[in-house]
C-alpha positions in Angstrom: -2.5 48.3 125.2 -2.1 44.8 123.7 1.1 44.6 121.8 4.7 46.2 122.8 7.1 47.3 119.9 10.3 48.8 120.2 11.6 51.0 117.1 14.5 50.2 115.0 15.2 54.0 115.3 17.6 53.4 118.6 19.8 52.2 115.6 19.7 55.0 113.3 23.3 56.4 112.4 24.9 53.6 114.4 27.3 51.2 112.8 24.5 48.6 112.9 23.0 47.1 109.7 19.4 45.9 109.7 20.4 42.3 110.3 22.0 43.1 113.1 19.4 45.4 114.3 16.6 42.9 113.8 19.0 40.2 115.3 19.0 42.0 118.5 15.3 43.2 118.7 14.0 39.9 117.9 15.4 38.8 121.2 13.4 41.6 122.8 9.9 41.6 121.2 7.9 40.2 118.7 7.2 43.3 116.9 9.6 46.0 115.5 9.0 49.5 113.9 11.1 49.8 110.5 12.2 53.2 109.7 12.8 54.8 106.4 16.0 56.6 107.0 19.9 56.0 107.3 21.4 52.7 107.7 18.5 50.7 108.2 16.0 52.2 105.6 13.2 49.6 104.8 12.6 51.4 101.5 15.9 49.8 100.0 15.2 46.3 98.4 18.5 44.9 100.4 16.7 45.6 103.4 13.2 44.3 102.5 14.8 41.1 101.7 16.6 41.1 105.3 13.2 42.0 106.9 11.8 38.4 105.4 14.7 36.3 107.7 13.3 37.1 111.1 9.9 36.0 112.8 8.9 39.6 113.6 5.6 41.8 112.8 6.5 45.1 111.6 5.2 48.8 111.4 6.6 51.4 109.0 7.7 54.8 110.3 7.9 57.5 107.5 11.0 59.5 106.4 12.0 62.1 109.0 12.8 64.4 105.9 12.0 65.2 102.4 8.1 65.0 102.7 5.4 67.4 104.0 1.8 66.6 103.6 1.3 70.3 104.6 3.4 71.9 101.8 1.0 74.5 100.1 3.5 74.0 97.4 1.3 71.7 95.3 4.2 70.1 93.8 5.7 69.1 97.0 2.3 68.4 98.7 1.9 65.7 95.5 5.3 64.2 95.7 4.7 63.5 99.5 1.6 61.7 98.8 3.3 59.7 95.8 5.9 58.7 98.2 3.3 57.8 101.0 2.0 55.3 98.3 5.8 54.0 97.7 5.9 53.4 101.4 2.5 51.3 101.4 3.9 49.6 98.6 6.7 48.4 101.1 4.5 47.8 104.0 2.4 45.3 101.5 5.6 43.4 100.9 6.8 43.2 104.7 3.0 42.8 105.8 3.3 46.1 108.1 0.4 46.5 110.4 0.4 50.1 110.0 2.3 53.2 108.8 3.3 56.2 110.9 3.2 59.6 109.2 4.4 63.1 110.2 1.7 66.0 109.4 4.2 68.2 107.8 5.5 71.3 108.8 5.2 75.4 108.1 7.9 77.8 109.2 5.8 81.2 109.2 3.0 82.2 110.8 1.4 83.9 107.8 1.4 80.8 106.0 -0.3 78.5 108.6 -3.7 78.8 107.1 -2.4 77.5 103.7 -0.3 74.9 105.2 -3.6 73.6 107.1 -5.6 73.6 104.3 -2.7 71.5 102.3 -2.9 69.1 105.2 -6.7 68.6 105.2 -6.5 68.0 101.5 -3.5 65.2 101.8 -5.9 63.8 104.9 -8.5 63.3 102.2 -5.6 61.8 99.6 -4.5 59.4 102.7 -8.1 58.2 103.2 -8.2 57.2 99.4 -5.0 55.4 99.7 -5.8 53.5 103.0 -9.0 52.1 101.2 -6.7 51.1 98.3 -4.0 49.4 100.1 -6.0 48.0 103.1 -3.2 49.4 105.6 -4.0 51.5 108.6 -2.3 55.1 108.1 -2.0 57.0 111.2 -0.8 60.8 111.5 1.7 61.3 114.8 1.3 64.5 117.0 4.3 66.8 116.9 6.6 68.2 119.8 6.2 71.6 120.8 8.5 73.4 118.4 6.6 76.2 116.4 7.2 75.0 113.1 5.3 71.7 113.3 2.1 71.0 112.5 -0.4 68.9 114.7 0.9 69.7 118.0 -2.6 69.6 119.4 -5.8 68.2 118.6 -7.6 70.9 116.7 -11.0 70.5 115.4 -9.9 71.4 112.1 -7.7 67.9 112.1 -9.5 65.7 114.3 -12.5 66.0 112.0 -10.9 65.7 108.8 -9.2 62.6 109.8 -11.9 60.2 108.4 -10.9 56.8 108.5 -7.2 57.8 109.5 -5.6 56.8 112.7 -3.6 58.9 115.3 -0.3 57.7 116.4 -0.4 59.5 120.0 2.8 60.0 121.1 3.0 60.6 124.9 6.3 62.6 124.8 5.6 64.8 122.3 2.1 65.7 124.2 3.8 66.2 127.4 6.1 69.1 125.9 2.7 70.5 124.7 1.0 69.9 127.9 -1.9 68.3 126.4 -2.1 64.6 127.2 -5.7 64.9 128.8 -6.7 66.7 125.4 -5.7 63.7 123.5 -7.2 61.1 126.1 -10.6 62.7 126.2 -13.5 61.1 124.5 -13.7 63.0 121.5 -10.3 62.1 120.3 -9.1 58.9 122.2 -11.2 56.7 119.7 -9.1 57.7 117.2 -5.8 56.6 118.7 -4.6 53.7 116.8 -0.9 53.5 117.9 1.1 55.0 120.6 4.4 56.0 120.7 5.6 55.8 124.8 9.1 57.4 125.9 9.7 60.0 128.6 11.5 63.3 128.9 12.1 66.1 131.2 9.3 68.8 129.7 12.0 70.8 127.9 12.9 69.1 124.7 12.2 65.8 123.1 14.5 63.7 124.7 13.7 60.1 124.1 14.3 58.8 127.4 13.5 55.4 129.1 10.0 55.6 130.5 10.6 56.3 134.3 13.6 58.5 133.8 11.8 61.8 133.1 8.9 63.7 134.6 6.0 62.1 132.8 3.4 60.5 135.1 2.7 57.3 133.3 0.3 55.9 136.4 -1.9 59.1 136.2 -2.6 58.0 132.5 -2.2 54.3 132.3 -5.8 53.4 133.2 -6.9 55.2 129.8 -4.1 54.1 127.9 -4.2 50.4 128.8 -7.6 50.2 127.6 -7.0 51.7 123.9 -6.9 48.5 121.6 -3.6 49.3 119.8 0.1 48.5 119.2 2.1 50.4 122.0 5.7 51.4 120.6 8.8 52.0 122.8 10.6 54.7 121.0 14.2 55.6 122.4 16.1 57.4 119.3 19.7 57.1 119.5 19.8 56.1 123.0 22.0 53.5 124.7 20.6 50.2 123.6 21.2 48.9 127.1 18.4 50.7 128.6 15.8 48.7 126.1 15.5 46.0 128.8 14.8 48.3 131.3 12.1 50.1 129.1 10.3 47.0 128.6 10.4 46.1 132.1 9.2 49.6 133.3 6.2 49.4 130.7 5.2 46.0 131.6 5.1 46.9 135.3 2.8 50.0 134.4 
C-alpha cells in the first residue's frame, strides 16, 4: 500500500459543503475520494471549481443510486454506461487517478443470469471507455446483501474484467467471508484500489480500523504489497475518529 486516502463520504448529508470538507481533509491527507451524491456532489460544476483550490489528489466514487451496470433492461444499462462517461469527463477535469463503480444489482433469482450477462457486456464497454479516456476504472466488490452483484470473485466476472481493476473492499469481503478468495494469486493482481474499514461481521458499519472484528494483521502482509491506493471509508461516522483510523492504518 503506497498512498492513504480518506473518503469525503464521511461528510455526506451533513451541513458541510465541499469547501468545508476539503479544508478539513487537506489537513489530514494528500489524497481524497470525491463522491457523486448529496451536498458534495463532484458532478456539479461549482464543486469542480472548488476542487481546484486545494493541493490534493483525487479519486472519484460513482453515484450510489440511479445507475446499474447489471440491468438487463438495455436502456437502463446504456444510460449507466453513458453516465460513467460523464464521470470520466469530470475525472479528467479534476485529474482523478481512478474511478470506483458499483457493479449493479439484481432483485430476483430468476433474473440473475440476465443481470450477469448484462454486467459482462458492461465490462466490455468500460474497457473501451478506459482506453479512450486513459483513467483507471475499477469495480467494487459488494457487501452480503442478496441483491448485489459481485459479492465474491466469481470467474465469470474476473475473467471478463480485461484491463479494468478491482476496488477491493475488505469490510464487504469480511461480511461475505471471502477475504482469502480475493487475496489469492489469481485475483490479487487485479486489485488496483482498496477500501479499508471495519465491522462486526453482521452489517456494513464502516467502523474505524480496529473497532470491529476484522483481523487486519492476518492480511496485512498481502495488502501492503499491493501497489495501489488505499482509502479509509467511514461513511456517516463521527469525523473525530478519522485521526484514530489513519493512525491505526499506519501502525499496521
